C-alpha positions in Angstrom: 90.4 101.6 195.6 94.0 102.4 196.2 96.8 100.3 194.7 98.7 97.9 196.9 102.4 98.4 197.4 103.1 95.4 195.0 100.9 97.0 192.3 102.7 100.4 192.8 106.1 98.7 192.4 104.9 96.8 189.3 103.6 100.1 187.7 106.8 102.0 188.6 109.0 99.2 187.3 107.0 98.9 184.0 107.1 102.7 183.4 110.9 102.8 184.2 111.6 99.8 181.9 109.6 101.5 179.1 111.4 104.8 179.5 114.9 103.1 179.6 114.0 101.0 176.6 112.8 104.0 174.6 115.8 106.0 175.5 118.2 103.1 174.6 116.5 102.7 171.2 116.7 106.4 170.5 120.3 106.7 171.6 121.3 103.7 169.5 119.8 105.3 166.4 121.8 108.5 167.0 125.2 106.7 167.0 127.2 106.7 163.7 127.9 103.5 161.8 131.0 102.1 163.4 133.0 99.1 162.1 135.6 97.3 164.2 139.0 97.3 162.5 142.2 95.4 163.0 144.1 98.7 163.3 147.6 99.6 164.0 149.4 102.9 164.7 152.7 101.5 163.4 154.5 103.5 160.7 155.8 100.3 159.2 154.9 96.6 159.5 156.1 93.3 158.1 154.1 90.2 158.9 153.4 86.6 157.7 149.9 85.2 158.2 148.5 81.7 157.6 145.2 82.4 155.8 142.8 79.5 155.9 140.6 78.6 152.9 137.5 80.7 152.5 138.7 83.3 155.0 140.1 86.8 154.9 142.7 89.0 156.8 142.7 92.7 157.0 145.0 95.3 158.5 143.9 98.9 158.9 145.7 102.2 159.4 144.5 105.7 159.8 146.0 108.0 157.2 145.9 111.7 156.9 146.0 113.7 153.6 149.7 114.3 154.3 150.5 110.6 154.2 150.6 107.8 151.7 150.9 104.0 152.2 153.6 101.9 150.4 152.6 98.2 150.5 153.7 94.9 149.1 152.5 91.3 149.5 153.1 87.7 148.3 150.8 84.7 148.8 151.3 81.0 148.2 147.9 80.8 146.5 146.0 83.5 144.5 144.1 85.9 146.8 141.6 88.7 146.3 143.2 92.0 147.5 141.7 95.4 148.1 142.1 98.7 149.9 138.8 99.8 151.4 137.2 102.1 153.9 133.8 102.4 155.5 131.7 105.5 155.5 128.0 106.1 156.3 127.3 102.4 156.6 128.8 101.6 153.2 132.1 100.1 152.0 134.2 101.8 149.4 137.0 100.2 147.4 139.4 102.6 145.9 141.7 99.7 144.9 141.0 96.1 144.0 143.1 93.2 142.6 141.8 89.7 141.9 143.6 86.4 141.8 147.0 87.8 142.8 149.9 85.9 144.3 151.8 89.2 144.6 151.2 92.9 144.5 152.3 96.2 145.7 152.3 99.9 145.1 151.7 103.2 146.8 148.2 104.2 147.9 147.4 107.9 148.2 144.3 108.6 150.3 141.6 110.9 149.0 140.7 112.0 152.6 141.8 111.5 156.1 140.2 108.3 157.4 140.9 104.6 158.3 141.9 102.5 155.3 142.1 98.7 155.3 144.3 96.4 153.3 142.4 93.1 152.9 143.2 89.8 151.5 140.6 87.1 150.9 141.5 83.4 150.3 138.8 81.8 148.1 141.0 78.8 147.3 140.4 75.3 148.8 143.9 75.3 150.4 145.5 77.6 153.0 147.6 80.5 151.9 150.9 81.8 153.4 150.5 85.5 153.1 153.4 87.8 153.7 152.9 91.6 153.6 154.7 94.8 154.5 153.7 98.4 154.5 155.2 101.7 155.3 153.5 105.1 155.9 155.3 107.8 154.0 154.8 111.6 153.8 153.0 112.9 150.7 155.2 114.9 148.4 154.5 118.7 148.6 
């Protein structure tokens, strides 16, 4: 007994949905791990941020092997500070500092990638965070 037009549309729709769903799942598994960043292309930046309790703020910048990052910060309450990057679904922390109200230095990247400066406020009161950074050339 032949299928009615409604049955043929139902079969065609079901097979199409299955094919699209299978392709979408496969394609999603082929994509690399991507993390959204609060990035900038600026070579220098100076900013003040009100950081609520139990919250964090990060600022990211892509650096090449020919660049280094000079940074400094002050905070009205102790914060957790780190420089980190994401690779292969994991987070790496080449620099960490705990319970700091100020800090600074020069960060020299080990490879070209996006690096993030991050401050976390674990205190019960807000923090007034002021930071600045400048991208500098590496010394030959």
